[in-house]
N, CA, C and O atoms as a DFTB+ gen file, in Angstrom:
696 C
 N C O
     1  1     195.006     155.902     121.076
     2  2     195.589     155.630     119.777
     3  2     196.277     154.265     119.809
     4  3     196.717     153.807     120.863
     5  1     196.362     153.631     118.663
     6  2     196.918     152.280     118.543
     7  2     198.396     152.393     118.152
     8  3     198.732     152.996     117.133
     9  1     199.281     151.800     118.982
    10  2     200.726     151.951     118.786
    11  2     201.442     150.613     118.668
    12  3     200.999     149.601     119.212
    13  1     202.555     150.632     117.948
    14  2     203.477     149.499     117.905
    15  2     204.877     150.022     117.652
    16  3     205.052     151.174     117.256
    17  1     205.872     149.180     117.878
    18  2     207.271     149.540     117.649
    19  2     207.786     148.667     116.518
    20  3     207.574     147.454     116.502
    21  1     208.471     149.307     115.567
    22  2     208.905     148.557     114.392
    23  2     210.288     148.960     113.916
    24  3     210.867     149.962     114.336
    25  1     210.789     148.117     113.010
    26  2     211.931     148.455     112.170
    27  2     211.319     148.794     110.816
    28  3     210.657     147.964     110.194
    29  1     211.548     150.011     110.374
    30  2     211.095     150.417     109.047
    31  2     212.266     150.276     108.085
    32  3     213.423     150.244     108.504
    33  1     211.966     150.192     106.811
    34  2     212.993     149.862     105.825
    35  2     213.289     151.012     104.867
    36  3     212.431     151.858     104.616
    37  1     214.518     151.035     104.333
    38  2     214.838     152.025     103.301
    39  2     214.067     151.696     102.016
    40  3     213.569     150.583     101.846
    41  1     213.978     152.665     101.132
    42  2     213.165     152.513      99.915
    43  2     213.581     151.312      99.070
    44  3     212.723     150.659      98.474
    45  1     214.869     151.007      99.005
    46  2     215.339     149.854      98.222
    47  2     214.721     148.548      98.750
    48  3     214.299     147.694      97.969
    49  1     214.674     148.406     100.059
    50  2     214.104     147.202     100.668
    51  2     212.582     147.191     100.518
    52  3     211.991     146.139     100.277
    53  1     211.954     148.345     100.659
    54  2     210.509     148.437     100.466
    55  2     210.158     148.017      99.035
    56  3     209.202     147.269      98.827
    57  1     210.922     148.492      98.055
    58  2     210.681     148.105      96.655
    59  2     210.847     146.599      96.470
    60  3     210.040     145.957      95.798
    61  1     211.894     146.042      97.067
    62  2     212.153     144.603      97.005
    63  2     210.958     143.827      97.565
    64  3     210.496     142.863      96.955
    65  1     210.467     144.248      98.717
    66  2     209.343     143.557      99.360
    67  2     208.041     143.752      98.585
    68  3     207.251     142.818      98.443
    69  1     207.824     144.954      98.091
    70  2     206.571     145.212      97.391
    71  2     206.487     144.435      96.079
    72  3     205.395     144.105      95.616
    73  1     207.632     144.148      95.490
    74  2     207.647     143.278      94.309
    75  2     207.046     141.922      94.657
    76  3     206.342     141.329      93.839
    77  1     207.314     141.426      95.858
    78  2     206.765     140.134      96.290
    79  2     205.260     140.251      96.560
    80  3     204.509     139.313      96.291
    81  1     204.821     141.390      97.087
    82  2     203.383     141.625      97.277
    83  2     202.685     141.582      95.920
    84  3     201.631     140.962      95.776
    85  1     203.274     142.240      94.936
    86  2     202.703     142.273      93.585
    87  2     202.626     140.875      92.981
    88  3     201.622     140.517      92.366
    89  1     203.677     140.091      93.153
    90  2     203.672     138.716      92.642
    91  2     202.601     137.879      93.325
    92  3     201.922     137.075      92.685
    93  1     202.457     138.076      94.631
    94  2     201.453     137.340      95.387
    95  2     200.046     137.710      94.901
    96  3     199.187     136.840      94.757
    97  1     199.816     138.997      94.651
    98  2     198.500     139.447      94.156
    99  2     198.148     138.777      92.826
   100  3     196.991     138.430      92.588
   101  1     199.157     138.598      91.960
   102  2     198.919     137.986      90.649
   103  2     198.497     136.524      90.770
   104  3     197.815     135.997      89.891
   105  1     198.901     135.869      91.859
   106  2     198.613     134.447      92.033
   107  2     197.421     134.194      92.958
   108  3     197.026     133.048      93.173
   109  1     196.856     135.263      93.498
   110  2     195.786     135.113      94.486
   111  2     194.404     135.177      93.849
   112  3     194.157     135.954      92.927
   113  1     193.518     134.344      94.363
   114  2     192.106     134.475      94.013
   115  2     191.541     135.692      94.739
   116  3     190.712     136.426      94.200
   117  1     192.005     135.890      95.969
   118  2     191.637     137.078      96.738
   119  2     192.696     137.311      97.815
   120  3     193.353     136.374      98.269
   121  1     192.849     138.557      98.212
   122  2     193.774     138.892      99.293
   123  2     193.620     140.351      99.677
   124  3     193.104     141.172      98.918
   125  1     194.086     140.645     100.881
   126  2     194.183     142.013     101.372
   127  2     195.683     142.311     101.413
   128  3     196.344     141.991     102.401
   129  1     196.232     142.921     100.353
   130  2     197.681     143.124     100.289
   131  2     198.170     144.210     101.242
   132  3     197.451     145.167     101.530
   133  1     199.393     144.053     101.724
   134  2     200.016     145.113     102.513
   135  2     200.297     146.291     101.585
   136  3     200.758     146.115     100.457
   137  1     200.014     147.483     102.076
   138  2     200.333     148.678     101.294
   139  2     201.839     148.880     101.317
   140  3     202.499     148.593     102.316
   141  1     202.372     149.371     100.220
   142  2     203.821     149.553     100.083
   143  2     204.403     150.344     101.257
   144  3     205.430     149.972     101.823
   145  1     203.734     151.431     101.608
   146  2     204.249     152.302     102.671
   147  2     204.076     151.716     104.068
   148  3     204.559     152.294     105.041
   149  1     203.393     150.573     104.183
   150  2     203.177     149.948     105.492
   151  2     204.096     148.762     105.751
   152  3     204.002     148.154     106.818
   153  1     204.970     148.410     104.835
   154  2     205.849     147.256     105.024
   155  2     206.864     147.560     106.130
   156  3     207.581     148.559     106.065
   157  1     206.918     146.703     107.131
   158  2     207.771     146.906     108.301
   159  2     207.959     145.571     109.024
   160  3     207.362     144.561     108.652
   161  1     208.788     145.586     110.051
   162  2     208.983     144.432     110.925
   163  2     208.630     144.868     112.344
   164  3     209.275     145.762     112.893
   165  1     207.629     144.258     112.935
   166  2     207.178     144.633     114.276
   167  2     208.086     144.036     115.353
   168  3     208.392     142.844     115.337
   169  1     208.507     144.887     116.284
   170  2     209.290     144.450     117.440
   171  2     208.403     144.269     118.667
   172  3     208.652     143.390     119.492
   173  1     207.371     145.098     118.787
   174  2     206.454     145.012     119.926
   175  2     205.143     145.691     119.562
   176  3     205.129     146.755     118.942
   177  1     204.046     145.063     119.956
   178  2     202.728     145.647     119.749
   179  2     202.233     146.190     121.084
   180  3     202.125     145.448     122.060
   181  1     201.937     147.469     121.121
   182  2     201.478     148.112     122.351
   183  2     199.951     148.079     122.426
   184  3     199.385     147.764     123.474
   185  1     199.297     148.398     121.334
   186  2     197.839     148.430     121.322
   187  2     197.311     149.821     121.625
   188  3     198.007     150.819     121.435
   189  1     196.069     149.875     122.099
   190  2     195.404     151.152     122.385
   191  2     195.965     151.777     123.656
   192  3     196.011     151.138     124.707
   193  1     196.390     153.038     123.547
   194  2     196.898     153.781     124.699
   195  2     196.893     155.269     124.377
   196  3     196.911     155.673     123.214
   197  1     196.867     156.062     125.421
   198  2     197.048     157.509     125.284
   199  2     198.393     157.920     125.885
   200  3     198.738     159.102     125.900
   201  1     199.153     156.931     126.380
   202  2     200.432     157.199     127.053
   203  2     201.594     157.243     126.067
   204  3     202.565     156.499     126.212
   205  1     201.496     158.102     125.081
   206  2     202.534     158.201     124.044
   207  2     203.868     158.613     124.660
   208  3     204.911     158.063     124.308
   209  1     203.837     159.573     125.572
   210  2     205.089     160.047     126.172
   211  2     205.805     158.943     126.950
   212  3     207.034     158.873     126.936
   213  1     205.039     158.074     127.634
   214  2     205.656     156.944     128.351
   215  2     206.329     155.997     127.357
   216  3     207.424     155.497     127.615
   217  1     205.678     155.755     126.234
   218  2     206.263     154.880     125.213
   219  2     207.519     155.516     124.620
   220  3     208.526     154.835     124.425
   221  1     207.467     156.804     124.337
   222  2     208.641     157.511     123.803
   223  2     209.802     157.446     124.789
   224  3     210.941     157.186     124.402
   225  1     209.505     157.684     126.067
   226  2     210.563     157.653     127.093
   227  2     211.178     156.253     127.178
   228  3     212.398     156.115     127.264
   229  1     210.340     155.221     127.154
   230  2     210.854     153.849     127.213
   231  2     211.782     153.571     126.033
   232  3     212.850     152.983     126.208
   233  1     211.386     153.986     124.842
   234  2     212.225     153.742     123.664
   235  2     213.496     154.585     123.680
   236  3     214.527     154.160     123.159
   237  1     213.430     155.762     124.266
   238  2     214.624     156.619     124.317
   239  2     215.722     155.999     125.181
   240  3     216.887     156.380     125.070
   241  1     215.355     155.046     126.042
   242  2     216.323     154.399     126.937
   243  2     216.993     153.184     126.308
   244  3     217.854     152.559     126.926
   245  1     216.607     152.852     125.098
   246  2     217.177     151.675     124.420
   247  2     218.515     152.056     123.786
   248  3     218.643     153.102     123.150
   249  1     219.503     151.190     123.975
   250  2     220.802     151.386     123.342
   251  2     221.122     150.162     122.503
   252  3     221.066     149.033     122.991
   253  1     221.455     150.387     121.247
   254  2     221.866     149.286     120.378
   255  2     222.767     149.829     119.279
   256  3     222.691     150.999     118.904
   257  1     223.609     148.961     118.785
   258  2     224.482     149.321     117.668
   259  2     223.843     148.828     116.382
   260  3     223.100     147.846     116.405
   261  1     224.113     149.484     115.262
   262  2     223.541     149.028     113.986
   263  2     223.971     147.587     113.690
   264  3     225.066     147.161     114.059
   265  1     223.096     146.861     113.026
   266  2     223.399     145.494     112.612
   267  2     222.601     145.186     111.357
   268  3     221.713     145.944     110.967
   269  1     222.929     144.064     110.732
   270  2     222.231     143.676     109.506
   271  2     221.376     142.444     109.737
   272  3     221.763     141.521     110.454
   273  1     220.207     142.449     109.115
   274  2     219.369     141.258     109.085
   275  2     219.241     140.823     107.631
   276  3     219.470     141.605     106.709
   277  1     218.874     139.569     107.447
   278  2     218.708     139.035     106.095
   279  2     217.258     138.590     105.934
   280  3     216.808     137.637     106.570
   281  1     216.544     139.296     105.074
   282  2     215.174     138.906     104.727
   283  2     215.299     137.746     103.749
   284  3     216.052     137.832     102.779
   285  1     214.571     136.667     103.995
   286  2     214.698     135.496     103.129
   287  2     213.542     134.535     103.361
   288  3     213.180     134.252     104.502
   289  1     212.975     134.043     102.291
   290  2     211.962     133.001     102.379
   291  2     210.543     133.545     102.406
   292  3     210.273     134.632     102.917
   293  1     209.653     132.752     101.839
   294  2     208.230     133.066     101.823
   295  2     207.529     132.080     102.741
   296  3     207.735     130.872     102.626
   297  1     206.711     132.575     103.643
   298  2     206.007     131.707     104.573
   299  2     204.575     132.143     104.732
   300  3     204.120     133.099     104.105
   301  1     203.863     131.414     105.595
   302  2     202.477     131.788     105.857
   303  2     202.052     131.325     107.237
   304  3     202.584     130.364     107.793
   305  1     201.074     132.044     107.768
   306  2     200.353     131.636     108.954
   307  2     198.986     131.219     108.440
   308  3     198.266     132.033     107.861
   309  1     198.623     129.963     108.644
   310  2     197.331     129.467     108.161
   311  2     196.200     130.040     109.012
   312  3     196.259     130.020     110.242
   313  1     195.186     130.543     108.347
   314  2     194.029     131.134     109.007
   315  2     192.760     130.741     108.256
   316  3     192.774     130.581     107.035
   317  1     191.670     130.590     108.995
   318  2     190.367     130.427     108.354
   319  2     190.054     131.711     107.605
   320  3     190.321     132.803     108.107
   321  1     189.500     131.594     106.425
   322  2     189.154     132.777     105.652
   323  2     190.306     133.349     104.860
   324  3     190.178     134.418     104.264
   325  1     191.424     132.657     104.842
   326  2     192.588     133.119     104.081
   327  2     193.805     133.235     104.967
   328  3     193.705     133.580     106.145
   329  1     194.953     132.944     104.391
   330  2     196.201     132.909     105.151
   331  2     196.888     134.271     105.178
   332  3     196.580     135.161     104.384
   333  1     197.824     134.407     106.109
   334  2     198.712     135.566     106.146
   335  2     200.014     135.115     105.491
   336  3     200.656     134.180     105.972
   337  1     200.411     135.769     104.400
   338  2     201.677     135.456     103.738
   339  2     202.719     136.475     104.172
   340  3     202.421     137.654     104.364
   341  1     203.945     135.993     104.323
   342  2     204.997     136.820     104.897
   343  2     206.355     136.526     104.293
   344  3     206.605     135.452     103.745
   345  1     207.221     137.516     104.413
   346  2     208.636     137.335     104.131
   347  2     209.292     137.028     105.467
   348  3     209.041     137.708     106.463
   349  1     210.135     135.998     105.484
   350  2     210.784     135.591     106.718
   351  2     212.153     136.218     106.878
   352  3     212.566     137.064     106.084
   353  1     212.848     135.788     107.918
   354  2     214.207     136.245     108.170
   355  2     215.128     135.049     108.309
   356  3     214.773     134.036     108.910
   357  1     216.314     135.184     107.744
   358  2     217.337     134.160     107.860
   359  2     217.899     134.230     109.279
   360  3     218.164     135.320     109.786
   361  1     218.080     133.083     109.917
   362  2     218.562     133.071     111.301
   363  2     220.090     133.114     111.387
   364  3     220.661     132.901     112.456
   365  1     220.737     133.385     110.274
   366  2     222.194     133.519     110.274
   367  2     222.564     134.976     110.546
   368  3     221.697     135.844     110.654
   369  1     223.849     135.220     110.652
   370  2     224.329     136.596     110.809
   371  2     223.902     137.207     112.124
   372  3     224.092     136.616     113.187
   373  1     223.324     138.394     112.048
   374  2     222.980     139.173     113.239
   375  2     221.556     138.924     113.744
   376  3     220.999     139.762     114.454
   377  1     220.970     137.798     113.389
   378  2     219.596     137.495     113.799
   379  2     219.427     137.603     115.314
   380  3     218.416     138.115     115.794
   381  1     220.419     137.121     116.065
   382  2     220.327     137.172     117.529
   383  2     220.289     138.612     118.039
   384  3     219.680     138.896     119.070
   385  1     220.941     139.514     117.310
   386  2     220.897     140.930     117.705
   387  2     219.479     141.482     117.529
   388  3     219.036     142.322     118.312
   389  1     218.776     141.013     116.506
   390  2     217.385     141.418     116.317
   391  2     216.535     140.891     117.467
   392  3     215.705     141.620     118.010
   393  1     216.737     139.632     117.839
   394  2     215.992     139.069     118.975
   395  2     216.277     139.848     120.255
   396  3     215.365     140.133     121.030
   397  1     217.546     140.192     120.473
   398  2     217.922     140.937     121.679
   399  2     217.295     142.329     121.666
   400  3     216.847     142.814     122.705
   401  1     217.260     142.968     120.508
   402  2     216.652     144.290     120.398
   403  2     215.155     144.216     120.699
   404  3     214.626     145.043     121.442
   405  1     214.482     143.234     120.124
   406  2     213.042     143.073     120.377
   407  2     212.779     142.839     121.863
   408  3     211.844     143.410     122.424
   409  1     213.597     142.005     122.500
   410  2     213.433     141.729     123.924
   411  2     213.653     142.996     124.750
   412  3     212.907     143.262     125.693
   413  1     214.669     143.771     124.399
   414  2     214.931     145.010     125.134
   415  2     213.768     145.992     124.962
   416  3     213.336     146.613     125.934
   417  1     213.264     146.136     123.744
   418  2     212.112     147.014     123.495
   419  2     210.927     146.565     124.340
   420  3     210.297     147.376     125.019
   421  1     210.628     145.279     124.297
   422  2     209.483     144.749     125.045
   423  2     209.657     144.949     126.546
   424  3     208.715     145.341     127.235
   425  1     210.852     144.682     127.052
   426  2     211.103     144.841     128.490
   427  2     211.011     146.298     128.936
   428  3     210.479     146.582     130.009
   429  1     211.521     147.218     128.129
   430  2     211.432     148.648     128.477
   431  2     209.968     149.092     128.495
   432  3     209.557     149.859     129.365
   433  1     209.190     148.609     127.536
   434  2     207.765     148.962     127.505
   435  2     207.018     148.373     128.692
   436  3     206.165     149.036     129.283
   437  1     207.338     147.120     129.044
   438  2     206.715     146.515     130.233
   439  2     207.085     147.312     131.489
   440  3     206.243     147.568     132.350
   441  1     208.358     147.695     131.573
   442  2     208.818     148.484     132.713
   443  2     208.116     149.831     132.817
   444  3     208.017     150.404     133.902
   445  1     207.629     150.336     131.682
   446  2     206.898     151.611     131.666
   447  2     205.410     151.406     131.939
   448  3     204.639     152.365     131.965
   449  1     205.011     150.144     132.141
   450  2     203.628     149.871     132.499
   451  2     202.739     149.363     131.373
   452  3     201.533     149.205     131.566
   453  1     203.309     149.107     130.209
   454  2     202.508     148.591     129.094
   455  2     202.406     147.068     129.200
   456  3     203.359     146.398     129.597
   457  1     201.252     146.540     128.845
   458  2     201.043     145.090     128.840
   459  2     201.406     144.552     127.459
   460  3     200.596     144.585     126.533
   461  1     202.622     144.061     127.340
   462  2     203.126     143.515     126.076
   463  2     203.007     142.000     126.140
   464  3     203.389     141.380     127.132
   465  1     202.469     141.407     125.069
   466  2     202.335     139.938     125.024
   467  2     203.670     139.273     125.286
   468  3     204.722     139.793     124.913
   469  1     203.619     138.112     125.936
   470  2     204.848     137.390     126.267
   471  2     205.063     136.179     125.369
   472  3     205.762     135.238     125.744
   473  1     204.459     136.204     124.176
   474  2     204.683     135.069     123.280
   475  2     206.047     135.178     122.612
   476  3     206.659     136.245     122.574
   477  1     206.503     134.054     122.089
   478  2     207.807     133.984     121.435
   479  2     207.864     134.958     120.263
   480  3     206.930     135.043     119.467
   481  1     208.967     135.688     120.167
   482  2     209.181     136.636     119.080
   483  2     209.324     135.862     117.776
   484  3     210.170     134.975     117.667
   485  1     208.510     136.190     116.803
   486  2     208.501     135.519     115.508
   487  2     208.590     136.578     114.404
   488  3     207.576     136.933     113.803
   489  1     209.800     137.082     114.136
   490  2     209.944     138.198     113.207
   491  2     209.561     137.828     111.771
   492  3     209.950     136.784     111.249
   493  1     208.789     138.717     111.159
   494  2     208.348     138.517     109.781
   495  2     207.843     139.847     109.231
   496  3     207.611     140.800     109.975
   497  1     207.682     139.886     107.928
   498  2     207.133     141.058     107.260
   499  2     205.876     140.594     106.529
   500  3     205.952     139.782     105.607
   501  1     204.724     141.110     106.943
   502  2     203.456     140.697     106.348
   503  2     203.328     141.260     104.930
   504  3     203.413     142.468     104.710
   505  1     203.119     140.341     103.972
   506  2     202.927     140.733     102.571
   507  2     201.446     140.841     102.229
   508  3     201.054     141.663     101.400
   509  1     200.624     140.011     102.868
   510  2     199.187     140.048     102.591
   511  2     198.418     139.238     103.614
   512  3     198.929     138.268     104.174
   513  1     197.189     139.646     103.846
   514  2     196.286     138.960     104.763
   515  2     195.106     138.421     103.974
   516  3     194.822     138.868     102.863
   517  1     194.421     137.446     104.572
   518  2     193.239     136.855     103.951
   519  2     193.546     136.393     102.516
   520  3     192.755     136.591     101.595
   521  1     194.711     135.778     102.366
   522  2     195.184     135.344     101.050
   523  2     194.623     133.964     100.721
   524  3     194.793     133.013     101.485
   525  1     193.966     133.868      99.599
   526  2     193.509     132.592      99.058
   527  2     194.151     132.453      97.685
   528  3     193.877     133.234      96.773
   529  1     195.013     131.442      97.553
   530  2     195.755     131.243      96.305
   531  2     195.122     130.151      95.459
   532  3     194.428     129.268      95.963
   533  1     195.378     130.234      94.169
   534  2     194.933     129.196      93.226
   535  2     195.734     127.919      93.462
   536  3     195.199     126.814      93.365
   537  1     197.023     128.078      93.771
   538  2     197.956     126.962      94.012
   539  2     199.139     127.530      94.808
   540  3     199.193     128.731      95.070
   541  1     200.068     126.677      95.183
   542  2     201.241     127.155      95.910
   543  2     201.939     128.254      95.105
   544  3     201.941     128.207      93.875
   545  1     202.531     129.240      95.782
   546  2     203.202     130.336      95.068
   547  2     204.313     129.817      94.154
   548  3     204.978     128.828      94.462
   549  1     204.499     130.496      93.036
   550  2     205.521     130.093      92.064
   551  2     206.829     130.859      92.271
   552  3     207.730     130.791      91.435
   553  1     206.928     131.582      93.379
   554  2     208.127     132.384      93.633
   555  2     208.517     132.236      95.101
   556  3     207.757     131.705      95.910
   557  1     209.709     132.711      95.425
   558  2     210.162     132.740      96.799
   559  2     210.706     134.131      97.078
   560  3     210.644     135.009      96.218
   561  1     211.227     134.332      98.253
   562  2     211.850     135.600      98.611
   563  2     213.338     135.329      98.784
   564  3     213.752     134.740      99.782
   565  1     214.156     135.765      97.799
   566  2     215.598     135.524      97.905
   567  2     216.212     136.381      99.010
   568  3     215.600     137.339      99.482
   569  1     217.416     136.025      99.408
   570  2     218.100     136.754     100.485
   571  2     218.305     138.221     100.120
   572  3     218.697     138.564      99.005
   573  1     218.026     139.062     101.093
   574  2     218.169     140.516     100.924
   575  2     218.631     141.084     102.256
   576  3     217.910     141.002     103.251
   577  1     219.833     141.660     102.282
   578  2     220.376     142.241     103.517
   579  2     219.857     143.657     103.705
   580  3     219.709     144.423     102.753
   581  1     219.587     143.979     104.964
   582  2     219.162     145.345     105.305
   583  2     219.731     145.710     106.672
   584  3     219.772     144.882     107.582
   585  1     220.162     146.940     106.801
   586  2     220.717     147.422     108.055
   587  2     219.603     147.879     108.989
   588  3     218.631     148.506     108.567
   589  1     219.770     147.550     110.262
   590  2     218.847     148.014     111.298
   591  2     219.612     149.053     112.113
   592  3     220.560     148.727     112.827
   593  1     219.184     150.306     111.994
   594  2     219.883     151.380     112.700
   595  2     218.911     152.339     113.385
   596  3     219.315     153.382     113.898
   597  1     217.619     151.976     113.388
   598  2     216.600     152.829     114.001
   599  2     215.387     151.980     114.355
   600  3     215.011     151.075     113.610
   601  1     214.783     152.278     115.490
   602  2     213.485     151.694     115.826
   603  2     212.479     152.835     115.882
   604  3     212.817     153.961     116.247
   605  1     211.254     152.530     115.518
   606  2     210.237     153.562     115.379
   607  2     208.988     153.233     116.186
   608  3     208.502     152.103     116.170
   609  1     208.482     154.230     116.887
   610  2     207.178     154.134     117.533
   611  2     206.166     154.574     116.490
   612  3     206.229     155.691     115.976
   613  1     205.230     153.678     116.184
   614  2     204.301     153.903     115.078
   615  2     202.862     153.994     115.582
   616  3     202.456     153.291     116.508
   617  1     202.112     154.879     114.943
   618  2     200.672     154.982     115.172
   619  2     199.975     154.281     114.020
   620  3     200.341     154.468     112.860
   621  1     198.971     153.475     114.337
   622  2     198.176     152.756     113.345
   623  2     196.759     153.318     113.378
   624  3     196.112     153.338     114.425
   625  1     196.286     153.772     112.222
   626  2     194.939     154.331     112.156
   627  2     194.381     154.173     110.744
   628  3     195.125     153.951     109.789
   629  1     193.084     154.289     110.633
   630  2     192.424     154.268     109.327
   631  2     192.199     155.711     108.895
   632  3     191.578     156.502     109.605
   633  1     192.717     156.032     107.721
   634  2     192.535     157.357     107.139
   635  2     191.930     157.147     105.760
   636  3     192.533     156.504     104.900
   637  1     190.748     157.686     105.553
   638  2     190.063     157.495     104.271
   639  2     189.838     156.028     103.955
   640  3     189.866     155.624     102.792
   641  1     189.613     155.225     104.999
   642  2     189.380     153.796     104.816
   643  2     190.640     152.970     104.633
   644  3     190.556     151.751     104.484
   645  1     191.813     153.608     104.640
   646  2     193.079     152.888     104.444
   647  2     193.856     152.813     105.748
   648  3     193.987     153.801     106.471
   649  1     194.371     151.620     106.035
   650  2     195.220     151.437     107.201
   651  2     196.513     152.207     106.954
   652  3     197.206     151.979     105.962
   653  1     196.824     153.113     107.863
   654  2     197.981     153.995     107.690
   655  2     198.857     153.934     108.927
   656  3     198.364     154.037     110.051
   657  1     200.161     153.766     108.720
   658  2     201.127     153.752     109.808
   659  2     201.963     155.021     109.719
   660  3     202.463     155.377     108.652
   661  1     202.108     155.701     110.860
   662  2     202.854     156.947     110.908
   663  2     203.860     156.899     112.050
   664  3     203.499     156.584     113.184
   665  1     205.106     157.206     111.757
   666  2     206.114     157.265     112.816
   667  2     205.854     158.502     113.675
   668  3     205.680     159.606     113.158
   669  1     205.829     158.300     114.995
   670  2     205.661     159.429     115.896
   671  2     206.888     159.654     116.782
   672  3     207.003     160.681     117.451
   673  1     207.809     158.674     116.777
   674  2     209.061     158.824     117.513
   675  2     210.045     157.800     116.961
   676  3     209.658     156.685     116.610
   677  1     211.310     158.179     116.887
   678  2     212.336     157.264     116.429
   679  2     213.553     157.298     117.333
   680  3     213.907     158.341     117.881
   681  1     214.184     156.152     117.480
   682  2     215.411     156.034     118.282
   683  2     216.508     155.474     117.384
   684  3     216.395     154.359     116.876
   685  1     217.558     156.246     117.192
   686  2     218.681     155.839     116.351
   687  2     219.643     154.950     117.136
   688  3     219.760     155.059     118.357
   689  1     220.321     154.078     116.414
   690  2     221.361     153.249     117.013
   691  2     222.532     154.140     117.431
   692  3     222.649     155.282     116.988
   693  1     223.384     153.605     118.278
   694  2     224.571     154.360     118.747
   695  2     225.552     154.589     117.617
   696  3     226.600     155.202     117.824
């Protein structure tokens, strides 16, 4: 099964983000939009594995206190065949706590034997893939605070042709 670790958002934040997905769709010639229920922030990508219990155990060993992050700004990763558009994060406030949490998650998973990429952590929330716009977007993503108080082990699978993410384990903050 395909696994990753994420910060999932409360409904208010999901609604805020999905409004930006909707705006992006209106300005796109074509795109593969993120589904509302799939909006999240990835801390670590595990990939294909059957070692769910090892991943759960690694995450159960993580200790962190709740903190706030600020979602802000519209960005993109340029790709052939269409760009990936994303909501960014403000590097003010508790941003360093998010980086520390991601590093701890990645290190615990590596310690459990998972091969986690060692590239620089670049936190973002994907709004759409394969995006081709008529012109530059006419909107931005204003600052939106959200509390981080849980990390989730997620399963990624196609159900009825739709990419579906399901939480299979969660670790609450202290």
